[in-house]
C-alpha positions in Angstrom: 75.9 39.3 64.8 72.7 40.7 63.4 70.9 39.2 60.3 73.2 36.7 58.0 72.4 34.8 55.2 72.5 31.0 55.5 75.9 29.5 54.6 77.9 32.4 55.7 80.5 32.4 58.6 80.5 34.5 61.3 83.5 35.9 63.1 83.5 37.8 66.2 86.4 39.1 68.5 86.3 39.3 72.2 88.9 41.6 73.7 90.6 40.4 77.3 92.8 42.8 79.4 94.8 41.1 82.4 94.6 43.6 85.2 96.6 40.9 87.4 100.1 40.6 88.4 100.9 37.1 86.6 100.1 35.7 83.2 96.9 34.8 82.2 97.0 31.3 80.5 94.6 29.9 78.5 93.7 26.2 78.6 91.1 25.6 76.2 87.3 26.0 75.3 84.0 24.2 75.4 81.6 24.8 72.2 78.0 24.7 72.2 77.4 24.4 68.5 78.6 22.0 65.6 80.6 24.1 63.2 82.0 26.4 65.8 85.8 27.2 66.3 87.4 29.4 69.0 91.0 30.6 68.5 92.8 31.6 72.1 95.9 33.4 72.9 98.5 31.2 74.5 98.9 33.6 77.2 98.2 37.6 78.1 101.1 39.1 79.8 100.1 41.3 83.3 98.7 44.5 82.3 98.5 43.3 78.5 95.6 42.8 76.0 94.8 39.8 74.1 91.8 38.7 71.6 89.8 35.6 71.5 88.1 34.9 68.0 85.3 32.9 68.1 83.9 31.5 64.2 80.6 30.0 63.5 79.5 28.2 60.1 76.0 28.8 59.6 75.3 26.3 56.7 73.1 24.1 59.0 71.3 26.6 60.9 68.5 28.7 60.5 66.4 31.2 62.5 67.3 32.5 66.0 70.8 31.1 66.9 72.7 31.4 70.3 76.3 30.3 70.2 78.0 29.8 73.4 82.0 29.3 73.9 83.1 28.3 77.8 86.7 29.6 77.7 89.1 28.0 80.5 91.7 29.9 82.2 94.5 29.6 84.8 92.6 32.6 87.1 91.9 31.4 90.4 88.9 33.6 91.0 87.5 33.1 87.9 88.6 29.7 86.1 85.8 30.2 83.2 84.4 32.8 81.1 81.0 32.6 79.1 81.5 34.0 75.5 78.2 34.2 73.8 77.6 35.3 69.9 73.7 35.7 68.9 71.9 36.7 65.9 69.2 35.5 63.3 70.2 33.3 60.4 68.0 33.5 57.4 67.9 30.7 54.9 67.0 30.9 51.3 63.4 29.3 52.3 62.3 30.0 55.4 58.8 29.0 57.3 57.8 31.4 59.7 57.4 32.1 62.8 59.0 28.4 63.3 60.2 25.7 61.3 57.8 23.4 62.7 53.8 23.4 63.7 52.6 23.5 67.4 48.9 22.8 67.4 46.6 22.5 70.6 42.8 21.9 70.8 39.9 20.4 72.5 38.5 17.3 71.0 36.0 18.1 68.6 37.4 21.9 68.2 38.1 23.2 64.8 41.1 24.7 65.4 44.0 25.7 63.1 47.4 27.2 62.7 48.6 29.5 59.7 52.4 29.8 59.0 54.0 31.6 56.1 56.5 30.3 53.7 59.2 32.9 52.6 61.5 33.2 49.7 64.3 34.9 50.4 66.1 34.6 47.1 65.9 37.1 44.3 64.3 34.4 41.9 60.8 33.3 42.3 59.8 29.6 43.3 57.2 27.2 43.2 56.1 25.3 46.4 53.7 22.3 46.6 53.1 19.6 49.3 54.0 16.2 48.6 52.2 14.9 51.7 49.1 16.9 52.1 48.2 15.7 55.8 49.0 13.5 58.5 46.5 10.6 59.9 45.5 13.4 62.8 45.5 16.7 61.1 44.8 18.5 57.8 46.9 21.0 55.8 46.7 23.2 52.8 49.2 25.3 51.0 48.1 28.3 48.6 50.4 31.4 47.2 49.8 34.5 48.9 52.6 36.7 46.5 53.3 34.7 43.6 56.8 33.1 43.9 57.5 35.1 47.2 54.9 34.1 50.1 52.9 31.2 50.3 50.5 30.5 53.6 50.4 26.8 55.2 47.3 26.1 57.2 47.2 23.3 59.4 44.3 22.1 61.3 43.0 19.1 63.3 41.4 16.4 61.3 37.7 15.8 62.1 36.8 13.1 64.7 40.5 13.0 66.0 40.3 11.4 70.0 42.3 12.9 72.5 46.1 12.5 72.5 49.5 13.5 71.5 50.5 13.0 68.0 53.9 13.6 66.1 53.6 13.7 62.7 55.1 16.0 59.8 54.4 17.1 56.1 56.4 17.7 53.2 57.0 20.7 50.8 59.1 20.4 47.7 60.2 23.8 46.4 61.4 24.7 43.1 63.9 27.3 42.3 67.4 28.2 42.3 67.9 26.1 45.3 65.5 23.5 45.2 64.8 22.1 48.6 62.4 19.5 50.2 61.0 21.0 53.7 60.2 18.3 56.2 58.1 20.1 58.4 56.9 18.5 62.1 53.6 18.7 63.3 53.3 18.8 67.3 49.3 18.0 67.9 48.0 17.9 71.3 44.2 17.1 71.5 42.7 17.5 74.8 39.3 15.7 76.5 36.6 18.4 78.1 38.2 16.8 81.2 42.0 16.6 81.3 45.3 16.5 83.4 48.1 19.0 82.7 51.0 17.9 82.8 49.4 14.1 81.6 52.8 12.7 82.4 55.0 13.2 85.7 58.7 12.5 84.9 60.8 13.1 87.7 64.3 12.2 85.3 67.2 10.9 87.3 67.1 11.5 91.0 70.9 11.4 92.8 70.1 9.8 96.2 73.4 10.3 97.6 73.4 14.1 96.7 69.7 14.4 97.4 70.3 13.0 101.2 73.3 15.8 101.6 71.3 18.8 100.6 68.2 20.2 102.2 65.2 20.9 100.3 66.3 18.8 97.3 63.0 16.5 97.5 61.0 20.0 97.6 62.4 21.0 94.6 61.2 17.8 92.9 57.7 18.0 93.7 55.3 18.5 91.0 51.9 19.9 90.6 49.3 18.7 88.3 46.3 20.5 87.3 43.0 18.5 86.6 40.5 20.8 84.6 37.0 20.5 83.0 36.6 22.7 80.1 32.8 23.8 81.1 31.3 23.2 84.5 32.5 21.8 87.6 33.1 18.0 88.7 34.2 16.1 91.9 37.4 13.8 92.5 36.2 10.8 94.5 39.7 9.3 95.1 43.5 10.0 94.2 45.8 6.6 94.2 49.1 5.6 92.8 51.1 2.3 92.8 54.3 4.0 93.1 54.8 3.4 96.9 57.4 6.7 97.5 54.8 9.1 96.1 52.8 11.4 98.3 49.6 12.7 96.7 47.4 15.4 98.2 44.7 17.3 96.3 42.6 20.4 97.0 39.9 21.9 96.6 37.8 19.1 98.9 34.4 20.0 96.9 33.2 20.3 93.4 35.4 22.5 91.3 36.2 23.3 87.9 39.9 22.9 88.4 42.0 20.8 90.8 45.5 20.9 92.3 47.4 17.4 92.8 50.5 18.1 94.9 53.0 15.2 93.9 55.8 14.9 96.4 58.7 12.1 96.9 59.1 10.4 100.3 62.9 10.0 100.8 62.0 7.1 103.3 60.1 4.9 100.9 62.5 5.7 97.7 64.6 3.2 96.7 67.3 3.0 94.2 66.0 1.6 90.9 63.5 2.8 88.1 60.3 4.9 89.2 57.4 3.5 87.1 53.8 3.4 87.5 50.7 5.6 87.4 48.7 7.9 89.2 44.6 7.2 89.1 42.1 10.0 89.5 38.4 8.8 89.8 35.5 11.4 89.2 32.0 11.8 89.0 31.8 12.5 85.3 30.1 10.4 83.6 32.1 10.9 80.1 35.4 10.8 82.2 35.2 8.6 85.3 38.9 8.0 85.5 42.2 9.9 84.3 45.4 7.9 84.3 48.7 9.8 84.6 51.8 7.8 83.8 55.0 8.1 86.4 58.5 8.0 84.9 61.9 8.4 86.8 65.1 7.0 88.0 66.8 6.8 91.4 70.4 6.6 91.3 
């Protein structure tokens, strides 16, 4: 659908040819986004042509969009057909490159992320921050081109300890279409010695299906990297309070990075919640132990 303005409706037609010897009947469609409609022909005669019309309202969308309609038919060889409409929806006010901030830094590091607030309207706007920063980040909004472009810089606040922080900032925009932007700020502050990922989540594990299909438990295995920002360290031990886990680490000697393989034992896995931790003991005096939570559910 290319580039369109937010609020416009997009209509796209897909042409269907029935090369079979029986009538092709349409039974319905599943739509991936709210504001979508799909108009299907009742049937297409043998050797005939038909049209499927997909319409999408963009009043609630912004940025890159992929809308999907899965059409169901009576064709035994291909009972479903996936139709995709893609494009870019341009709102009157847009924060680029994304409408939210992702910032990762080491503890004590002076890191920041610059974003651009763009006015796509003909009339100029004024923008100001209502919430200048969260408890764990700083932010500053300044004009680059009066009424048209503004720069938003988000940085890590001094003294923030390691952890994940989910906060937000607010920007008020005064103009022909006044808006208040709530901008999510996703902040990850790592210690100098850390685990990635810092949580192991197996999700829902269907035991009956896993028992019937070879290799399912291999696909559920996960790898944790334990890394040090500068220098080497040793892992003295790795243990867990989850009986169904099997843990192996490599290498055995000092290193700047270790791999911990986390696998599930089918014999020890019982139905119920999979909850506990992995404890990694190190010889680093500042970080003698790293705790990695375990989540999951065996169904």
